[in-house]
SEDO-825193 format. One line per field, with one value per residue (C-alpha): residue in three letters; x, y, z. Coordinates in steps of 0.5 Angstrom, whole numbers. Layout:
% residues N
type c(ALA,...)
X c(X,...)
Y c(Y,...)
Z c(Z,...)
***
This chain:
% residues 315
type c(MET,TYR,THR,LEU,LYS,GLN,GLN,LYS,LEU,GLN,LYS,LEU,CYS,ASP,GLN,GLN,GLY,ILE,ILE,GLY,ALA,LEU,ALA,ILE,ASP,GLN,ARG,GLY,ALA,LEU,ARG,ARG,MET,LEU,GLY,ASP,ASP,ILE,PRO,ALA,SER,GLN,ALA,GLU,LEU,PHE,LYS,SER,LEU,VAL,SER,LEU,ASN,LEU,THR,SER,TYR,ALA,SER,SER,ILE,LEU,LEU,ASP,PRO,GLU,TYR,GLY,TRP,ALA,ALA,ALA,SER,GLN,LYS,ASP,ARG,HIS,CYS,GLY,LEU,ILE,MET,ALA,TYR,GLU,LYS,THR,GLY,TYR,ASP,LYS,ASN,VAL,PRO,GLY,ARG,TYR,PRO,ASP,LEU,ILE,ASP,GLU,VAL,SER,VAL,LEU,ARG,LEU,LYS,GLU,LYS,GLY,ALA,ASP,ALA,VAL,LYS,LEU,LEU,LEU,TYR,VAL,ASP,VAL,ASP,GLU,SER,ASP,ALA,VAL,ASN,ASP,VAL,LYS,LYS,ALA,PHE,VAL,GLU,ARG,VAL,GLY,ALA,GLU,CYS,ASN,ALA,GLN,GLY,LEU,PRO,PHE,PHE,LEU,GLU,ILE,LEU,THR,TYR,ASP,ALA,LYS,VAL,SER,ASN,LYS,LYS,GLU,PHE,ALA,SER,LEU,LYS,PRO,HIS,LYS,VAL,ILE,GLU,ALA,MET,LYS,GLN,TYR,SER,ALA,PRO,ARG,PHE,SER,VAL,ASP,VAL,LEU,LYS,VAL,GLU,VAL,PRO,VAL,ASP,MET,ASN,PHE,VAL,GLU,GLY,TYR,GLY,SER,GLU,ILE,VAL,HIS,THR,GLY,GLN,GLN,ALA,ALA,GLU,TYR,PHE,LYS,GLN,GLN,SER,GLU,ALA,THR,ASP,LEU,PRO,PHE,ILE,PHE,LEU,SER,ALA,GLY,VAL,THR,PRO,THR,LEU,PHE,GLN,ASP,THR,LEU,ARG,PHE,ALA,LYS,GLN,ALA,GLY,SER,ARG,PHE,ASN,GLY,VAL,LEU,CYS,GLY,ARG,ALA,THR,TRP,ALA,GLY,ALA,ALA,GLU,GLN,PHE,LYS,ALA,GLN,GLY,GLU,GLN,ALA,ALA,SER,GLN,TRP,LEU,GLN,THR,GLU,GLY,VAL,LYS,ASN,ILE,THR,GLU,LEU,ASN,ALA,VAL,LEU,LYS,ALA,THR,ALA,THR,PRO,ILE,LYS,PHE)
X c(0,3,3,0,7,9,2,4,11,8,4,11,14,13,10,17,18,23,22,23,21,21,23,21,21,26,24,29,33,27,26,33,32,26,28,28,23,17,11,9,4,9,13,6,5,11,11,4,7,12,7,2,7,11,8,5,12,14,12,12,13,16,13,13,7,9,9,7,-1,-3,2,-1,-8,-5,-1,-3,-7,-3,3,5,6,12,11,17,17,23,24,28,36,39,41,48,49,49,54,51,46,41,34,27,20,15,10,3,5,5,5,-2,-4,0,-3,-10,-8,-6,1,3,10,14,21,26,32,38,45,50,58,59,66,62,62,57,54,52,50,46,41,40,39,34,31,30,28,22,20,21,16,11,11,10,4,1,3,7,14,19,24,31,35,42,46,54,58,65,64,72,72,69,74,70,76,78,71,71,77,73,66,66,67,62,56,58,58,52,48,51,49,42,40,39,32,31,31,25,27,24,28,34,35,43,48,52,59,63,63,63,67,73,73,77,74,69,72,79,81,82,81,79,81,75,77,77,70,67,69,66,59,60,61,56,51,53,53,45,40,35,32,36,35,40,39,41,44,43,48,46,41,47,52,46,45,52,53,47,50,57,53,50,57,60,55,51,44,40,33,31,32,29,31,30,33,37,30,26,32,31,24,25,30,24,19,24,25,19,13,8,7,15,16,10,13,20,17,13,19,26,23,19,25,29,25,23,31,32,27,30,37,33,30,37,40,36,34,27,25,22,16)
Y c(0,7,12,19,22,16,17,24,23,18,24,27,22,19,12,9,12,18,25,29,36,43,48,55,58,63,70,75,71,71,79,80,76,79,86,89,94,89,89,82,81,80,75,71,71,68,63,61,61,56,52,52,50,45,41,36,34,34,29,35,43,47,54,59,62,69,69,62,60,63,58,52,53,52,46,39,35,29,34,34,41,42,49,53,55,60,67,68,70,72,78,79,84,78,72,65,66,64,62,65,63,67,71,69,62,55,48,47,53,50,44,47,50,44,43,36,37,43,45,49,52,52,55,50,51,45,48,54,55,50,56,58,51,49,55,52,45,47,51,44,40,45,45,37,37,41,37,31,33,35,29,32,30,35,36,40,43,44,50,49,55,57,63,65,63,66,65,59,55,55,53,48,44,44,43,35,35,41,37,30,32,36,31,26,31,32,25,24,22,28,32,28,30,25,28,31,36,37,40,35,34,37,44,40,47,45,37,34,34,39,45,49,49,43,42,34,29,25,19,24,27,20,18,24,22,15,18,22,17,13,19,18,13,18,19,25,29,34,41,44,50,55,51,50,44,40,41,38,32,31,31,26,21,22,21,14,12,13,9,15,12,19,19,25,32,39,43,50,55,49,48,55,61,62,64,69,73,72,75,81,83,81,79,74,71,70,67,62,60,59,55,51,49,50,49,43,40,41,38,32,31,31,26,21,22,21,15,12,15,16,10,9,11,4,5)
Z c(0,-2,3,1,-1,-5,-9,-10,-12,-17,-20,-22,-25,-32,-33,-32,-26,-28,-27,-33,-30,-33,-28,-29,-21,-23,-21,-20,-25,-30,-29,-31,-37,-39,-37,-29,-30,-33,-29,-25,-30,-36,-32,-30,-38,-40,-35,-37,-44,-42,-38,-44,-49,-46,-40,-45,-46,-38,-32,-28,-27,-22,-21,-15,-12,-13,-21,-22,-21,-27,-31,-26,-29,-36,-35,-38,-34,-34,-31,-24,-20,-15,-12,-9,-2,-1,-3,-9,-7,-1,3,0,6,11,11,10,5,9,7,8,6,2,6,7,4,8,6,7,3,-3,-2,-2,-9,-12,-11,-11,-8,-5,-7,-2,-5,0,-1,2,4,8,10,13,20,25,27,20,18,24,23,16,18,23,18,13,19,20,13,12,18,15,9,13,16,10,6,1,-2,0,-6,-3,-8,-6,-9,-7,-6,-2,3,1,-6,-12,-18,-22,-24,-17,-15,-20,-16,-10,-12,-12,-5,-3,-7,-5,2,2,-1,5,10,8,6,14,16,21,14,12,4,-1,-7,-8,-13,-14,-19,-22,-18,-23,-27,-34,-37,-33,-35,-40,-47,-45,-44,-46,-39,-35,-28,-28,-33,-36,-31,-25,-27,-28,-21,-18,-21,-18,-11,-12,-14,-8,-3,-2,-2,-4,-11,-14,-20,-23,-25,-31,-28,-34,-39,-46,-48,-52,-46,-41,-45,-46,-38,-37,-42,-38,-32,-34,-37,-30,-27,-24,-22,-22,-23,-27,-28,-26,-33,-33,-38,-42,-45,-45,-45,-52,-51,-46,-51,-56,-51,-49,-56,-60,-55,-54,-61,-62,-55,-57,-64,-61,-55,-60,-65,-61,-54,-56,-60,-53,-49,-53,-54,-47,-46,-51,-47,-40,-43,-44,-38,-32,-27,-25,-18,-14,-11)
***
């Protein structure tokens, strides 16, 4: 007998048990893409266009309560709904990149409006002080308990960083440790996480054969993918981190060859970024046309790669 959480999680997967989800919960990043001075209604419209045109090809869609409810109403009826719970960004004036929740939103309210799952984004530096990381752990415990109370799956999105390093190449050498250790920590039962949404363990732009500057050989990168897969017993899915569709697809193939047992993706800009450019330059009709051609091409190609590379979730 499946639990309520398992029933909900199944709604977010395809028939094979793979999560092929479309992410468009961006808020600040989306407004920067569309134009910082656009009204909220334009962000809502763009999300609705993405939902209307692409969700028939996705197992689920990730949206946000600030600009996303109109898009939720436009999704394909077979497509599950994941709703973000965190405020976008973080206070740059306070060290620690602490999370915060959207005002006037709760897991109960998200559930009442049709959400099948809840997503929380957390910035994590496993090497930052215990004082900082303990606050974040308590925060995740509270959200996990709230999801348990409402029977909604809890997706934890982990974005890693180093509090002292901003150089991309320098961080690329640190990233495997940061990603893998964060996954280990937040897989503990106390956090009640059902699915981890994570970065791949290396920056592919610094992997032999993929980038002009090399930090990791192909063999080293493959080993990190394998270590990542072994770091958790939870289902985990990859985020696209804004890379090109081709690089993301190549990365999934690399992960599979390395022995990673990832369970799908939550793919955002790699699918629809070109539509944002069209929307800004030429408007709604041009964005719709792009989504119906290039957007559909991106997501169908990604689905084919997922079918060949992702491991189904066992229920």
